[in-house]
C-alpha positions as CSV (number, residue, x, y, z in Angstrom):
1,M,-0.6,-7.5,49.9
2,S,-0.2,-3.9,51.0
3,Y,-1.1,-0.8,48.9
4,A,1.2,1.5,50.9
5,D,2.7,2.9,47.8
6,H,-0.5,4.9,47.5
7,S,0.0,6.4,50.9
8,S,-1.9,9.6,50.2
9,E,-4.8,7.9,48.6
10,T,-8.2,8.5,50.2
11,I,-10.8,5.9,50.9
12,G,-12.9,6.8,47.9
13,A,-10.0,6.6,45.5
14,L,-8.7,3.3,47.1
15,V,-12.1,1.6,47.0
16,A,-12.8,2.8,43.4
17,R,-9.3,1.7,42.2
18,I,-9.3,-1.7,43.8
19,R,-12.9,-2.4,42.7
20,A,-12.1,-1.3,39.1
21,E,-8.8,-3.3,39.0
22,R,-10.8,-6.4,40.0
23,G,-13.6,-5.7,37.6
24,V,-16.2,-5.6,40.3
25,S,-19.2,-3.3,39.9
26,Q,-20.5,-1.2,42.7
27,L,-23.6,-3.4,42.9
28,R,-21.5,-6.6,43.2
29,L,-19.4,-5.0,45.9
30,A,-22.5,-4.0,47.8
31,E,-23.9,-7.5,47.5
32,R,-20.6,-9.0,48.7
33,L,-20.6,-6.7,51.7
34,C,-24.2,-7.6,52.6
35,A,-23.5,-11.3,52.3
36,A,-20.3,-11.1,54.3
37,S,-21.7,-8.9,57.1
38,G,-25.2,-10.4,57.2
39,T,-26.5,-6.8,57.0
40,P,-28.7,-6.1,54.0
41,T,-28.3,-2.4,54.2
42,V,-25.4,-1.5,51.9
43,T,-26.5,-0.6,48.4
44,R,-24.7,0.4,45.2
45,N,-25.7,4.0,46.0
46,E,-23.8,3.8,49.3
47,I,-20.7,2.4,47.6
48,S,-21.0,5.4,45.2
49,R,-21.2,7.8,48.1
50,W,-18.1,6.2,49.6
51,E,-16.2,6.4,46.4
52,R,-17.2,10.1,45.9
53,E,-16.4,10.7,49.5
54,E,-19.8,12.2,50.2
55,R,-19.6,9.7,53.1
56,V,-16.7,7.9,54.7
57,P,-17.4,4.3,55.8
58,S,-17.5,3.7,59.5
59,G,-15.0,1.4,61.2
60,Y,-17.6,-1.4,61.0
61,W,-17.7,-1.2,57.3
62,L,-14.0,-0.7,56.9
63,G,-13.6,-4.1,58.5
64,W,-16.0,-5.7,56.1
65,L,-14.4,-3.9,53.1
66,A,-11.0,-5.3,54.2
67,A,-12.4,-8.8,54.2
68,V,-14.3,-8.5,50.9
69,L,-11.6,-6.6,49.0
70,E,-8.8,-8.7,50.7
71,L,-7.0,-5.6,51.8
72,P,-5.2,-4.9,55.1
73,L,-7.6,-3.1,57.4
74,A,-4.8,-0.7,58.2
75,D,-4.7,0.5,54.6
76,L,-8.4,1.2,54.6
77,E,-8.2,3.0,58.0
78,R,-5.3,5.1,56.7
79,A,-7.3,6.0,53.6
80,A,-10.4,6.8,55.6
81,A,-8.3,9.1,57.8
82,A,-6.8,10.8,54.7
83,A,-10.4,11.4,53.4
84,R,-11.5,12.9,56.8
85,H,-8.3,15.1,56.9
86,Q,-9.0,16.4,53.4
87,R,-12.6,17.1,54.3
88,R,-11.5,19.1,57.3
89,R,-9.1,21.1,55.1
90,G,-11.9,21.8,52.7
91,H,-10.7,19.8,49.7
92,A,-13.3,18.6,47.2
93,P,-14.5,15.0,47.5
94,F,-13.0,12.3,45.3
95,A,-13.3,12.7,41.6
96,V,-12.4,9.9,39.1
97,P,-8.7,10.3,38.2
98,P,-8.0,11.1,34.6
99,Q,-6.4,7.8,33.8
100,W,-9.7,6.0,34.6
101,T,-12.9,6.0,32.5
102,L,-16.5,4.9,33.3
103,T,-17.3,1.9,31.1
104,H,-20.6,0.8,32.7
105,P,-22.5,2.2,35.6
106,G,-20.3,1.6,38.6
107,V,-17.4,0.1,36.6
108,Y,-14.3,2.0,35.8
109,T,-11.5,0.9,33.5
110,R,-7.9,2.2,33.6
111,I,-6.9,3.8,30.3
112,A,-3.7,2.3,28.8
113,S,-0.8,4.6,28.8
């Protein structure tokens, strides 16, 4: 499945949206990334930094995100490039879109329209 209809979406928005749509907490995503990669260094805090675009995941982690989130790697690479481009242009890091609300730490729910 491709998420190309969100072509201008940055990596933080993409990861937060997909994670929330699937009901996965930041902690659970971090645990899945650690288990899949065999690297115990990703924490919930790092997922939060990626979603807020304080950091952009490296190509290594984009590959594991693609596997864990079952997304095409190309979509994640495009979103990471969009985040880097916005950062170079001086745009603010990702903020939670108004149609989403924080229901639990690390868990966002889309508000019904």
